[in-house]
Every structure is written in structure tokens, then in C-alpha cells.
VMD Tcl script that draws the C-alpha trace (Angstrom):
set ca {
  {110.75 86.27 139.21}
  {111.15 89.84 138.01}
  {110.74 90.71 134.35}
  {113.87 91.92 132.64}
  {113.64 94.83 130.27}
  {115.14 94.58 126.83}
  {116.91 97.76 125.86}
  {117.08 98.35 122.12}
  {119.53 100.87 120.80}
  {119.01 102.18 117.31}
  {122.06 102.26 115.11}
  {121.68 104.75 112.29}
  {123.67 104.03 109.16}
  {126.26 106.69 108.49}
  {125.15 107.79 105.03}
  {127.09 110.68 103.64}
  {127.79 112.52 106.86}
  {128.75 115.67 104.97}
  {125.40 115.70 103.14}
  {123.51 115.22 106.40}
  {125.40 118.10 107.99}
  {124.76 120.29 104.95}
  {121.03 119.54 104.93}
  {120.75 120.14 108.65}
  {122.51 123.48 108.46}
  {120.87 124.75 105.26}
  {117.33 123.88 106.28}
  {117.69 124.42 110.01}
  {116.44 120.92 110.79}
  {117.46 118.24 113.25}
  {120.28 115.94 112.05}
  {117.95 112.94 112.38}
  {115.53 114.47 109.89}
  {118.46 115.29 107.65}
  {119.50 111.61 107.83}
  {116.01 110.55 106.74}
  {115.96 113.00 103.86}
  {119.35 111.79 102.68}
  {118.15 108.20 102.77}
  {115.20 109.21 100.63}
  {117.48 110.46 97.90}
  {117.52 114.18 98.66}
  {121.06 114.97 97.54}
  {120.85 118.76 97.80}
  {119.18 121.26 100.14}
  {116.98 122.32 97.23}
  {115.78 118.75 96.67}
  {115.10 118.31 100.37}
  {113.15 121.57 100.51}
  {111.11 120.53 97.50}
  {110.34 117.19 99.17}
  {109.20 118.88 102.38}
  {107.22 121.72 100.83}
  {105.36 120.32 97.83}
  {102.63 122.90 97.15}
  {99.06 121.72 96.78}
  {98.99 123.37 93.36}
  {101.84 121.18 92.08}
  {99.49 119.06 90.00}
  {100.11 117.99 86.43}
  {97.68 118.68 83.61}
  {95.19 115.78 83.67}
  {94.85 115.96 79.90}
  {98.45 114.75 79.60}
  {97.19 111.30 80.59}
  {96.42 108.98 77.69}
  {92.71 108.37 77.21}
  {91.62 111.39 79.26}
  {89.97 113.32 76.42}
  {87.88 110.31 75.42}
  {86.88 109.57 79.02}
  {85.83 113.17 79.73}
  {83.85 113.46 76.51}
  {81.97 110.25 77.25}
  {81.09 111.29 80.79}
  {79.97 114.74 79.67}
  {77.78 113.15 77.02}
  {76.29 110.79 79.60}
  {75.48 113.71 81.89}
  {73.87 115.76 79.13}
  {71.79 112.80 77.93}
  {70.93 111.59 81.44}
  {72.48 108.20 80.70}
  {72.94 106.03 83.80}
  {76.54 105.65 85.00}
  {77.85 102.89 87.26}
  {81.08 103.34 89.22}
  {82.59 100.04 90.35}
  {85.36 100.39 92.91}
  {87.72 97.82 94.33}
  {86.95 96.75 97.90}
  {90.07 98.26 99.50}
  {90.40 101.84 100.74}
  {91.91 103.06 97.48}
  {89.07 101.66 95.40}
  {86.27 102.71 97.74}
  {87.50 106.27 98.19}
  {87.99 106.58 94.44}
  {84.49 105.29 93.88}
  {83.09 107.74 96.44}
  {84.99 110.62 94.85}
  {83.54 109.95 91.40}
  {80.02 109.32 92.68}
  {80.00 112.57 94.65}
  {81.70 114.59 91.93}
  {79.55 113.34 89.06}
  {76.36 113.63 91.08}
  {77.15 117.30 91.71}
  {77.33 117.73 87.93}
  {73.82 116.30 87.55}
  {74.76 112.77 86.51}
  {72.65 109.71 87.26}
  {75.20 107.62 89.14}
  {75.04 104.29 90.94}
  {77.92 102.45 92.57}
  {79.04 98.90 93.24}
  {81.69 97.34 95.46}
  {82.37 93.66 94.69}
  {82.31 91.22 97.60}
  {85.84 89.90 97.86}
  {84.69 86.51 99.15}
  {81.98 86.04 96.53}
  {83.53 87.71 93.49}
  {87.26 87.79 94.20}
  {89.40 90.61 92.85}
  {88.48 92.66 89.81}
  {85.39 93.44 87.79}
  {82.78 90.69 88.24}
  {80.83 89.50 85.20}
  {77.70 89.49 87.38}
  {78.06 93.24 87.97}
  {78.36 93.78 84.22}
  {75.24 91.71 83.53}
  {73.21 93.47 86.22}
  {74.35 96.88 84.99}
  {73.31 96.04 81.44}
  {69.94 94.75 82.65}
  {69.30 98.02 84.50}
  {70.11 100.19 81.52}
  {73.53 101.46 82.54}
  {75.33 103.01 79.59}
  {78.72 103.90 81.10}
  {80.73 101.71 83.48}
  {83.69 103.25 85.32}
  {86.11 101.05 87.25}
  {88.38 102.36 90.01}
  {91.52 100.57 91.20}
  {90.86 97.55 88.98}
  {89.93 96.69 85.41}
  {93.31 96.80 83.70}
  {93.38 92.98 83.57}
  {89.63 92.42 83.06}
  {89.80 91.49 79.37}
  {86.86 89.07 79.46}
  {84.60 91.25 81.60}
  {85.27 94.42 79.62}
  {84.59 92.53 76.38}
  {81.31 91.35 77.89}
  {80.40 94.91 78.84}
  {81.04 96.15 75.32}
  {78.94 93.31 73.91}
  {76.11 94.42 76.22}
  {76.31 97.97 74.89}
  {78.22 99.57 77.78}
  {81.06 102.01 77.34}
  {83.84 101.28 79.84}
  {86.28 103.73 81.42}
  {89.09 102.12 83.41}
  {90.85 104.04 86.20}
  {93.60 101.72 87.39}
  {97.17 102.18 88.59}
  {98.30 98.56 88.46}
  {100.92 97.51 85.95}
  {99.17 96.66 82.67}
  {99.94 93.69 80.46}
  {101.08 94.23 76.86}
  {97.51 93.61 75.69}
  {94.90 95.99 77.12}
  {91.16 95.35 77.58}
  {88.90 96.75 74.82}
  {87.69 99.64 76.97}
  {86.38 102.94 75.65}
  {89.12 104.73 77.60}
  {91.92 103.52 79.86}
  {93.40 105.91 82.41}
  {96.64 104.43 83.69}
  {99.88 106.43 83.63}
  {101.85 103.18 83.48}
  {100.41 102.06 80.16}
  {102.68 102.13 77.15}
  {102.66 105.43 75.30}
  {101.24 107.49 78.17}
  {103.17 110.75 78.52}
  {101.79 111.60 81.95}
  {104.91 112.54 83.97}
  {103.96 111.03 87.34}
  {103.55 107.25 87.33}
  {102.90 106.56 91.04}
  {99.27 107.67 91.35}
  {96.90 105.44 93.29}
  {93.48 104.45 91.97}
  {91.78 107.33 93.77}
  {94.50 109.62 92.44}
  {93.60 108.67 88.87}
  {89.90 109.11 89.66}
  {90.72 112.59 90.95}
  {92.55 113.43 87.72}
  {89.46 112.34 85.79}
  {87.26 114.60 87.90}
  {89.79 117.42 87.57}
  {89.66 117.17 83.78}
  {85.87 116.73 83.79}
  {85.25 119.99 85.64}
  {88.19 122.01 84.38}
  {90.15 124.67 86.30}
  {87.24 127.13 86.33}
  {85.11 124.84 88.52}
  {87.81 123.76 90.96}
  {85.55 124.38 93.95}
  {83.38 121.45 92.84}
  {86.12 118.84 93.26}
  {88.85 120.44 95.39}
  {87.13 119.64 98.75}
  {87.20 115.95 97.77}
  {90.96 115.88 98.27}
  {90.14 114.51 101.72}
  {89.20 111.25 100.03}
  {92.25 111.36 97.77}
  {94.56 111.73 100.75}
  {92.94 108.87 102.64}
  {93.01 106.39 99.76}
  {96.50 107.37 98.65}
  {98.13 107.04 102.05}
  {96.25 103.86 102.95}
  {97.28 102.20 99.67}
  {100.97 102.64 100.57}
  {102.00 104.18 97.26}
  {105.14 106.37 97.36}
  {104.26 109.66 99.06}
  {106.21 111.80 96.60}
  {105.30 114.20 93.82}
  {101.57 114.54 93.28}
  {100.82 111.97 95.97}
  {102.58 114.17 98.49}
  {100.81 117.26 97.21}
  {97.31 115.80 97.43}
  {98.12 114.08 100.70}
  {99.24 117.29 102.36}
  {96.39 119.50 101.17}
  {93.63 118.25 103.51}
  {95.97 118.10 106.49}
  {97.18 121.67 106.13}
  {94.21 123.65 104.90}
  {90.79 122.14 105.45}
  {90.96 121.83 109.21}
  {88.34 119.11 109.01}
  {87.79 117.14 112.18}
  {87.95 113.35 112.25}
  {84.36 113.36 113.49}
  {83.20 115.02 110.27}
  {85.18 112.45 108.27}
  {83.08 109.74 109.86}
  {79.78 111.57 109.37}
  {80.37 113.38 106.08}
  {80.34 112.24 102.43}
  {82.60 109.31 103.22}
  {79.94 107.86 105.49}
  {77.22 108.54 102.92}
  {78.94 106.86 99.99}
  {81.13 104.34 101.82}
  {78.95 102.23 104.16}
  {82.04 100.47 105.51}
  {83.44 103.75 106.82}
  {81.44 104.06 110.00}
  {81.82 100.36 110.79}
  {85.59 100.51 110.32}
  {86.03 103.76 112.22}
  {83.96 102.60 115.17}
  {84.97 98.93 115.22}
  {86.23 97.42 118.45}
  {89.61 96.67 116.89}
  {90.31 100.38 116.49}
  {88.23 101.80 119.32}
  {91.27 102.26 121.54}
  {92.90 104.71 119.15}
  {92.85 108.31 120.32}
  {91.47 110.47 117.54}
  {92.84 114.04 117.35}
  {90.26 116.79 117.65}
  {91.45 118.45 114.46}
  {93.13 117.12 111.34}
  {96.65 118.43 110.95}
  {100.10 117.37 109.79}
  {101.05 114.14 111.46}
  {97.67 113.70 113.14}
  {96.44 110.77 111.04}
  {96.46 107.84 113.50}
  {98.58 105.03 112.08}
  {96.62 102.21 113.82}
  {93.62 103.11 111.63}
  {95.32 102.60 108.28}
  {95.36 98.77 108.15}
  {91.59 98.72 108.61}
  {91.05 101.45 106.05}
  {93.37 99.77 103.55}
  {91.34 96.55 103.60}
  {87.72 97.45 104.39}
  {86.41 94.41 102.50}
  {85.88 92.36 105.69}
  {83.81 95.19 107.15}
  {81.57 95.51 104.11}
}
mol new
graphics top color blue
foreach p $ca { graphics top sphere $p radius 0.5 }
foreach p [lrange $ca 0 end-1] q [lrange $ca 1 end] { graphics top cylinder $p $q radius 0.2 }
display resetview
């Protein structure tokens, strides 16, 4: 019995045909791309052009984020006094890349930094009390969370009781009552004037590092945009605004190969990286020789988004 082939025909919704035609003509793009831009809310050629060509320098002032000045001052004081810092990242790609970014960036500044990734099966989601207790026992003075912590009222209170200052970098929607942290970096918190609200956890960690170093020392943190792009895209936040800017930068300018991704700082600071990248479930994916626009292999992202099982 012969197998019959199922032919699927795509039917594209006719959304503002005049707008699609205008976008196609003004930008010199295929009508299908114009359809997609129209469906993403680009109502004018100028808006569509801005969506397509977000410059890597289109980044907001990190000091516009509530709590940033306090967080930067505390980290700078910890570096100058050689006070131990612990960065605790969530176990998904967003949390781990954000953790790696801060560990690498602060280490370059001379900080004494350790890191922790909670075991999702043993600790569940969030900041574990056991990590707080161990950090206090080892003399840690500053605890930084990435991609979690905004709901850790009990654990943050415990950390403060143990003498730790806590800096929270979290993009999840906060409750009306915030944990008693030293500084909370979350553009969604009430009263925060930061103009872009869709940052991922690693995106907020990058803003912290950006403010920590300042514009004069951009070379110290700019290469770490590789990690920002990975965590941002894998976390499925809207790829608009700053997320689009930081996501495009590595793909268009660094020219880094996927091989160096697997053997570079990501491998050093993220032990799950090599196991995920070389696992049998993703071994069949064809990796491009160079990193460029559109080259990121989609089959990899589910594994990178949830690396907890590989840890």
C-alpha cells in the first residue's frame, strides 16, 4: 500500500493589503516579509525599518533602572575590600548565562566571585535557603541572584539576618510586596522609570555590568554580549527594542564560531554547556561554521532553554 502525501497550503491572512504593498515598495523587500512586519505592528515604513535595523548602540542608560546606583556601589565596595561575592543563577539558559556574565565580568574587575546553580530536582525554583546558609558559613558578603529572587521573601530575609547584602536581578513580574534586598533590579517593579520592560534575566545582569564598568571601559563587558544574546533568545522574551539590539550584535559583528562558543568562557563557567551542545539529542544538528544572522540552529534552543536536566 503506497503512502499518500499530505499537501498543506498556507493561507496568509490578508492584513491591510495597502500597508503590505507600501512596506514592500518602500523597503524593497518581499511581500511575505512585509506581511510579517505588518503583523508585528509595523504600521509605517519608518517603524519597519527601525524594527529591522536596531543598532547595537541603541541601549538605554542602565542608571535609569531603579536600584542600580545602590547595586553598583555595593559591588564596587566589595571589589575594593576583597569581600567574597556569590552569584546564584536560575538553572535555565537565561539564569546560567546571566550568572556566567556576572562571574566573568566581576572577575575581570578583580572581584572574588563564586557561583551556584540550584538543582531543580533537589531545590525547586528560586533561591534555596541551603545556598544562603552555605554562603554565610563561607564568609560571603554579597549575594547576587539572576533570573530569580523577586519572590524569595523568606530566603532574602534569611540572607540579611546572616549578614549578607542581596542584589536581585530578575525580570519576572513582582508582587506588591518586595523582598528586603539591598537592591532590586527589575524594570517591572513599581516606580521603576526604565523605559524597556521586556529584558530577560541575563539582560538585567548585563545592565548591571554596564553600569558597574561605565562607558569608558566598554571593552571589558561588550564581548560578553554573546551570552546576552544566547540567554535572551532562548528565554523567548520579545525580540524587540534592547533585546533585538543585544541579540543582533554578536551575530553581525563578532564573527565568533560555534566551536569557540562551546570551548570559550561559556564552557568554563557553565559546565552544562558542553554536555548540552554535544548531547546525542542535538548531535544531528548541523552547526554553521561561522555565526551570522539567521545561523543560530533552532533545534538547539529547547536544550539551552532548560539545561537543568543536563546539570
